N, C-alpha and C positions, 0 to 999 in steps of 0.2 A: 286398594292395591298397595303392596309394600314398596318402600322407597327403592330397594334393590331391584325389584321387578321393573319399576318405572325407568330406572337407570339402564337396565339391559335393553328395554324396548327402545329407549332413546338412542342408545348406541347402535342398535340394529337398524333403526331408521336412517341414521347418518351413513352407515355402511351401504345401505341400499341406494341412497341418493348419490353417493360417490360412485358406486358401480354403474348407475344409470348415466352419470356424466361421462365416465370413461367410455362406456359403450357408445354414447352419442358422438363423442370426439372420434372414436375409432371409425365409425360409419361415415361421419361428415367429412373427414380429412381425405384428400386425394393423396394417398401414401406413395404411389409411384411418382407423382409429380414432385412431392417433397424429397424423395430419395434422389431423383434426377437433378434437383437443384442443390441440396445440402450434402449429399453423400455419393458423389461421383467417384467411384473407386479408381478409375483411370487418372483422374486429376490428383487424387491423394498420392498415388504411386509416383506421379511425376514431380510433385513439389514437396513432399514431406521432409526430404533430406535438407532442402534449403531452409524450411521452417525450423528445423532442429538446429542446424549449425550456424545459421545467421539470426533468425528471428528470436528463438528461445535464448541463445547465448547472449545476444545484445540486450534482451529484456532483463536477464539476470545481471548483466554487467551494469546497465544503467541504474537498476534498482540498488545495487551494492554501492555505487558511487554516490547516489542521492542519499542513501541511508547513512553512509559514513560521514558525509558532509553535514547532514542534518543532525546527526548525533553530536558531533563536535560543537556545532552551533547551538544545539539545544542545551548542552552542559554549560556553555558560556552564558547563555541567556538566563538559565535557571539560577546560576550563581549571582548574576547581576541583579536579578529580580529580588533576591534575598539579601542583597548587600545593604549595609547600614548607610551607605552613601546615597542620598536621595536622587541625585541626577542619574545614577546607574539604574536604580529601580524604575525611574520614569522612562529612560531610554528602552530598557528591556520590555517594560509593559507596553509601550507604544509599538515597538517592533512586533511583539507577539500578537497584539490585538489587530494590528494592520494586516499582517499576512494570514492570520486565521480568518479574517473577515473577507478575504478576496478568494475567488475561485482560482485554483491552481492554473487553469488554462489561461486566465487573464495575465497572471504573473509571467508565465512562460512566453506568451506572445509579446508582452512588454519587453522582455530581455532579448527576444529573438529579432524583433522588428522595431519596437518603439525606441529603445535605448540607442541602437545603431543609427536610426534616423535623426534622433535629437542630438547625439554627441559624437557620432562617427566611431564609437568604440563598440567592438563585438567581443564578447567573452571568449576566452580560449576554447578551441574546439568547434568554432563556428556556430551554426544554428543548433547543433546537438548540445554543445557546451552551454549555450544560452538557455535552452530548454531545461537542461539538468540543473543549471544554477537556479532557475525559477522554482523547480521542484524541490531543490535542497532548502531554499529559504522557507517555503511553506512547510516542509517536513520538520525543519528545525523549530519553527514556531510551535507546532503541535507537540513535538518531543520535549520542548522546554517545560511545558506545563506538566507533562508526565513525570519528568525528572525532578521538578520542584516538589511535586507531591511525594515522590519516593524519598527525597532528602528529608522532608519534614516528617515522614513516617518513621525515620530512624529515631530510636529513643534518645532523649536529650542526655541521658546519663552516659552514653557512649562518648560524646564530645567532652563532657565534664571529666570523665576518667582519663581521656587522652591529655587534656590540659593539665590534669593533676600530675601526669608523668613528665611534664615539661615540654610537650609538643606544641609548636606554634600553630596558629589557625590554618596556615596553608597545608602543613603535613597532617593535621587533624582531618581536614576536609578530604584531602587526596588519598590518604591511606586508611582512614577509619570510616568516615561517613559515606563517601561516594561508593566504595565497594559494596557496602550493605544496601545502599539505595538502589544500585544496579540490580542486585538480586531481587529486590522487591518489585522492580518495574520490568523485569524480563518479559512476563506475559504481554503487557500492553505494548512494549517495544517490538516484540515479535509480530503482534497484530499490525503495528504501523508498517513493518516490513512487507507484510502481505498487501496492505493498502497501497504501498508504493509500487509493488509489482503491477497492480492494475492501473495506477496513475501513469505509468510509463506509456500507456496507450495514447495519452494526450500528445505525445511527441509527433504523432502522424500529421498534425495540423501545421507544423512548421516546415515540413519538407525534409526528407532524408535521402541520402544517396543509397544505392542498392545495398552496399556493404554495411550501412549504418541502420538499416531498417530493423525495428522490433516487430513483434508478432502482429499487432494491429495494422501497422503500415503494410506489412507483407500481405495480410488478408485483403486489405482495401485495394492494393495494387493487383492482386491476383484475381479479383472480381471484374476488373476492367481490361486486363490484358493477360496474355499467356494461355496455358491450357485450361485455366479455370474461368476464363472470361464468360460472362453471361450467367454464371452460377454463383451460389453462395458456399460452395464446398470449401474454399480457402478460409472462409469465416468459421466454418465448423472445425477445421483443422486448428486454427488459432485458438478457438475456445477449448479444444482438447488439451493443447499445450499449457494454456493458462491453468486449467484445472489440475493438470499433472504437477504443476509447480505449487499451486496455492493450497490444494487439499491436504497434502502432508503437513504443510506449515500450520494450517488451522488446527489439525489434530495435535500438533506439538503445543500450540497455545492452550488448547483445552487440557492437555496433560499437565502443563506447567501450572495452570490455574488450580487444578484439582490437587496437585502436590502441595501448593502453597496453602490451600484451604485445610489440608490434612495437618500440615505443620503448625498452623495456627490453633 
């Protein structure tokens, strides 16, 4: 038997197996029960507006705050890790490894509850501010490594050319190296933004007021009270809004990566 024939038969068998699995799932699942729990139209009509103007808006706002703070912190840590001063390198490396090694949830809980109990100090913004501070520190640790790689990817000749023109190290880094590094790391930074959107879901564990709730907190509250109580419809609605936000961004990441690959 020819190799091409074997390949076609194998592919055909895989398609048959997949079709049988889909058919079995279609027969085995109680679709009316699923729809009654996950897709209650009356619940969606009742709560979708609150999910949009409160949950989705807060999710994007929290993500933007954590990303901006993490980006500033990441630049600082990346420069410190590349510093010729040993103590700066040690401090940056210790910070990065510490916060990359901890779950974001642990860091957020520590700033929301542990630090206030131990010191009496609560970050600005209350528990939301504490949660965002923890998320910012973790994001900054990850972005620092991304930015460091981007800086090191800039050809050394760029810095040498700037210095030959009389530019000091500060202006060389800020006006020549960093702009090129940012162009290189735009795709991974955009991907980090997408991850932060999903990580804001962790804020639900620290307790939020109604006006502060993001999508996951609203979904969790909606399953226990209100028109969606006893169903998972609010969870479905939150998933829809998450996908509406993240899917376009993931396509942007793919486009940017393809564009960079073509330019190289």
